[in-house]
N, C-alpha and C positions, 0 to 999 in steps of 0.2 A: 102239635107235637112240637115239644120242646127238642133240643140238638141232643141232649143226653139218652133222653128215649127213644129217638131216630137212630141213634148209633147202637144201642141196645138192640133195637128191633132187626137193624141188619145184622150184627154177630150172630143172632139167634137163627134168622133165615136168610141167609146170603142169596141162596138160589132164588128165591122169590123177588128180589130187587135186582139180582143180576149184577151184583159189585162184584163178587167174588174174583172173576176175571179180570175186572178193572184193576183191583187191589192187586193181583196178582203181577200185572204188566211191571210195577215196580221192582219185583222181586224174579223178573226174568232169568232163568238160568243160564250160566254160561254153556256155550256147544260142549258136548262130551269131548270133542279133540282139544278143545283148548284145556281142559281138565287133564287131560292125556298129555297134552305138551309141558304143563307145570310139573307133572309127577315125574316126567322123562327129566327136566332140568334137575329136579330136587333128587332124586334116585341116582344120578351120573355126576351132580356137581358141575354140570354146565350153566353157561350164560344163555339167554335167548335173544333171538332176533327178531322181531316183530316188523313186516313190510307191508305197508298199507298200499293197497293198490289206488291209482287213479279213479276218478268218479266216471269220466267220459268213457266210452265205450272202446272207441280207436286207441285210448291211450293204456286203456287195461288189456287190450290184446298186446299190445307192443310188449306191455309188463310181463304179461303171462309169455311169451315166447321167449322173451330174455330171461326169464326164469329157467325156461327150460332149457334152454341153450349152456347157461351154467351148471344146472345139474347134469347135463349131458358131457361135460368137458371131461376130457382125459387127462387135463394138466394136473400134476402131482400138489401143486400150491394151491390151485383152487380145492381140490379133493381134502387136501387138509383141513382147509379154511371150514367148508362143507361141516367135515366131520366135527372139529371144535365147538360149535353152536348147535342150539335145537333151533332151526327156524320155522316160522310160523307167518303164514299169508292171510291177511283179512280184507275184508272190504272196509271204507271208510265209516259206514255206521255201525259196524262191530268194533273198530278201532276206538270210537267214542267211549264204547261201553266197556271195554276190556281194558285199554290204557292210557285213555284220555290225553289231555294236551297236545300239543302242537309235533309236527315233525311227520314225515312217511317212514322213519326206520328207526325203531326203540329197541334199545339195550335193556335187556333185563336182568338181574342176578337170578342165582340159581335157586333163590326162594319166590321169585316172579317178582321182585320189587323193580320200579323203574328207576334206572340209573341214569340215562342220557337219551335224546332223540335228536334227530338232525334230519336234512333233505338231502337223499340221495337218486342221482337221476338213474333214469333206466337205461341210459348210454353206459352207465357205470357198471350195472348190472349184467351187461350185456358184452363188456369186453374183460377177457380172463384177466390182464394185467392190472387195469384199472380197479377191478371187484377185488381182487386178493389185496393191494394197495390199502383200498378203503376199508375193507372189511377188518384187515389186522389194525391198522390203526385203530378202530373202534374196539375191537376185541381186546388188545395188547394194552393200550394205552402208548401215549407219546413216547413213553421211555420204558415201555415194557411193565410197568407196574401191575397192572390189571392181569396180565399171564401170570405173574408170579400170583397174586392173590389169588386165582384160579386155582394153581398147583397148590397152594397151602390149603385151599378147602378140599380138594381131592385127598391130599395127603391124610387129613384131619380127618377125613370119612371112614378112611382105612384102618383095620383093626393093627395095633402094632406088627404082629407078626407078617400080616400081608404088605405093609407098608416096606419093611424090611426086605420084603422078597422082590418085589416090585424096585425098590431101588438096587438090589444086587443084579437083578435082570437085566435093568438098563446098562448098569457099567461092564457087563458080559457082552453085551452087544456091542459096544464101543471100541472096538479092536480091529487091527488090519485083516488078521488072519481069519480063519473058520470060525463063528460063533457057536457056542454051547447051543445044541437044539433045545436043551432044557429051557434055557432062557427065553427063546421066542415062545414055546408052549405056556409058559408061566405069564408073558404077556399077551400074548393071544387071548387067555382064558379073562384077562380083565380089562382089556384095552378099551372098552365101551364104558368103562367104570374110572378111566385115569385120562380120557382123552387130553385136557391141559398139559397134566404131565409128558405126555408121550409128544405133543407140539413141542414143549419146551427141551425136551431131551435130544430131539432132533435135531432143533436150531443150536443146541449148544455141545452137540457132539463134536469130539476132535477129529475122527476118522471120516471120510467117505463112505466107508463101507458099512458105518455105523449108522449114518443119515439115511442109507438105503436100507437098511433092515428096519427102522423105525417107520419109514416110509411104507413099507410093503407090511406092516401091523396095519397102518391107518389105514391103508387102501382096504384091506382085507375086512377090518370092523365096519368101516363105511358100506361096504358091498352086502355086508350081514344085516345091517341096521335100515339100510334105505336112507334114500338120499330126500325124495318127496316131501315138501315142507308139511307141516299141520296146516290146517285149513284149505288145502288145495289136493284136488284130484285127477289123475289122468283119465279122461275118458277115451273109448275107443270108436272107431269109425269102422263104417263098411262100405263098400263099393256098390253103391247104388246106382243102378244104370249110365255107370262112368261118371258119376259124380260122388265125392265124398262125404256122408253122411253120417252124424253122430249117432251113435247108438243109445237108446234109454233103458233103464230098468237097474237096478243094482247089480244084477248078474253079468252084465256089460260093462261095467265101471272097473278099470283096472286096478283104482285105489278107492277107499271111501273113508280110512281111519287116519290119511295121510302120512305112512311109514313105510309106502313101498317105494319099489324102484320105477325109474321112469323108463319103460319098455321101449325099445326101439321100434317095434311092429306097431306103436301107437302113434298117431298123428302130433307133431310137435306142439302142441296146447296143453294149457293148464288151466283149469278152471277153480274158481274159488268157491269155498262152503259158505251159507249165510249162517 
């Protein structure tokens, strides 16, 4: 049988030759949570940060514990930084498929395009101050050009009327006296879609009261949307004969989709989804 006839036979009866699954391996779909992360980036005009876990088990455990610590932080700057970007955690194998290239921290634009990659140490993630400095440098650019570009994209995604309402509300918040309740209500309703604009407004606010109000909006929006990265889950543990043991089964998993909060009742451990 010549090559052409063989291929025609395969196309006609892939099950007989057992090649349908083999061919499908080249088109293995990305995990559902990856598509969800990209959609969230696009819908909210956010950039994405992909963190690639280490290969070694011990290093991966330290990485997971560092991620948990930063997610559980009450530091206002940390919370603002978490709010500003869509975070995704992947295994090295998935990283090769989904983002390619070198580096264990990859910055994506809101369309999922790879912008930059570097190497970040677990110690940097684990330290609140180092985390904020490192993440802001990546997200904002050395001179703030990336932050301004993000705000421009947010503004462009809004209808003209809503854009004007957001601008008016932000101006109303930055005063020494009591801010109009209507301004807080307006911004609370769209906070998730104007994340980078809120961050810039907080940084550029003239009055401390104005900065504090924007911080309040950011904190509320973060708590509402959740902090756990896409590609990660928070397993629960049970006390079995004096030993903590991870429970199995979807009904025992705190988060499957990657969008839940890191509950205090859970053990301080995060697992990556394959």
